[in-house]
N, C-alpha and C positions, 0 to 999 in steps of 0.2 A: 506622535512620539517617535524620536529618532536618536540614534547615537550621535553625540556631539563631541567636540574637542575644545579644551580651554588653552589659551595662550597667556601665560603670566609673563609680562614684559616689563622689566625694569628699564625704563626708557632713558635714564641717565647713566646707565652702566656701560653704554657704548656711545660713540659719537652719532650724531643725528642721521647721517647718511646710512650708517650701518643699521640703525633702528628702522628707518624707513624701508630699507631693502628687506628686512626680516618681516615687517608687517605686510608688504606687498607679496612676498612669497607665500605667507600664510593665507592671505585672501585669495590668491590664485589657486592654491591647493584646495581650499574650501570649495571653490566653484568647480574645479576640475573633478574632484573626488565626491562632490555632493555631500560634504560633511559640514553641518552647522558648527559655528564657532562662538565661543564666549571670549571676548578680549578683556583681559585683566591688565590694566595699565597702571603702573605705580612709579613714582619718581622720588621716593623718600628712602627706601631701604638700601639702595645701592646707587652711588653717584660718582664712582671712580673715574669716569670719563671726563669729568669737569674739575680738575685740580685748581683751575683758576677761580673756583668758588670756595674750596675748602682748605687749600694749602696756605696756612698762615705762618708756618714754623720752619719749613725746610727750604732755605734759600738755594740749595743745590738741585732742587727738583722742579719740575714743570709747574707753572701756575702760581709760584710763590708771590704772595703779597700780604704783608702784615695786616692789612685791612680786612682780609678774609676772616679774621676772628669774629667779625660781625655776622658772618654767614653760617657759623656753627653754634652749637649750644654751649652754654656756660654753666658752671657749677656754683655761681654766686651772682650778685647783681652787676658785676663789672666785666667788661671785655677782657680784662687781665685773667679771668678764670675760664677763658675759651678752652674747649676740649680738643685734644689731638687724636683721641682714640675712643672707641666704644666697644661694647660686647653684646652678643646675642646668643640665645640658646634655641636653636631649631634642631633638637635631637642631641646636640652637644654644644658646649660653649665655644665660641670662636670670636676673634677680633674683627672689628669693623673700622671704617673711617668714622670720624665724629658724626654725631646726630646733626642733621641740618637745622638751622634756625628757620622754622617754618614761616616766620613773618618777615624774613630778610627780603627786601626788594630785589636785590641782585639774584638771589636763589629763585624767587618766584618768577622773575622775568625769564630766566632760562628754562625753568621747569614748565611754566605755562606755555612758553613759546614752542618748545618741542612737542608738548602734548597737543597743542592746537594743530600743528602740522600733521601729527599722526591721525587725529580725529578727522581732519580734512580728507586724508587718503581713504579712511574707512567710509566716510560719508559719501564721497564720490563713487566708490566701488558699490556701495549699497544702492545708491540712487540709480545706477546703471543696470542693476539686476532687474529682470522682468518680475512682475508682481508675484508670479507663482514660485519664485525662488528667493524672495526677500527673507524667508525663514532662515536662510543660511547665516544671518547675523542674529544669534540668540540674544546678545546684549553686550554692553560695555560696563565693566566694573572699574571704577576709579579708586585706586589705593588698595593696598593689601596690608592688614595688620598695622594700621597707623596709630602710633602712640609716642609720647615723649617720655623717655626714661624707663620704658619697659621693653619695647622691641629693640631698642638700642640704649643700653644703660651705661653708666659710668661708675667705676669703682673709685673710692677715695684715693687720691694721689695717682690716679690712672695715667696722667701724662708722663709720670716718671717711669712708667713701665714700657713706654713705646719702643725703646731701643734695647730692651731686655728680652730674654727668651720667653716665648709664650708659655712654656712649661712653668714659669715662675708666677704666672698670673693668679690672682685670687680665684677661687672656684665656688664661693658661697652662692653666687647667683642671686636671684630675686626672692624676696619674701613679700608676696603680693598683699599680705594682710597688714604690712607695716606701711601705713599711709602718712605722708606723701612720698617718703623716700623709697619705698619698696625694698628696704634693706640694703640699698646701695646709696650713692650720693645723688641727691635730688638735682635734676637739671630741668631746663624749661625757662630759665631766667631770661635768656636771649629772646625767646619768642614773645613772652609777655611784656618785656621791656620795649622791644621794637614795635609791638602792636599798641603800646600805650596803655596796657591793661593795669600794670603795676610797675613800680620802680623800687 
């Protein structure tokens, strides 16, 4: 039994070289201070470092490509209903980038590529540890609070709110008993369409 530390790393929130540096710093600190670590790696909740995946609407900003609507969630069966914004409540409601389309090949290519490189760093570090210190890696958790339309939800006419003051946003939040909409606008159409589950 030992005191351990957890690192919750949103690996698409920064560019890959910054993420790698952070992981290497934590691994070095774990070994130096003899503190076991649990690595929590998630690539869904925050992806601001990759506008080339999500910016389908703002031609004046980095990453703009109208085809990026295929990489974000939709509020109906058409890419014309691609979302520009989302909301979350972790103690208070706040705005987010749109929910990623978890089936999008472009999104998956980037997310899995970055994740593989991080896992390679952790694996090489762990393999070099002597057997009596391998306990320093408690484990790796992939994903944190993954859900479509709950951890990142969309209000009716949410796209119209993007350039308006956040103070004017709806504040009703989720009603988890109201299935499948959860009291907001149902999303997930992009994921099931892209995966070929339904159209």
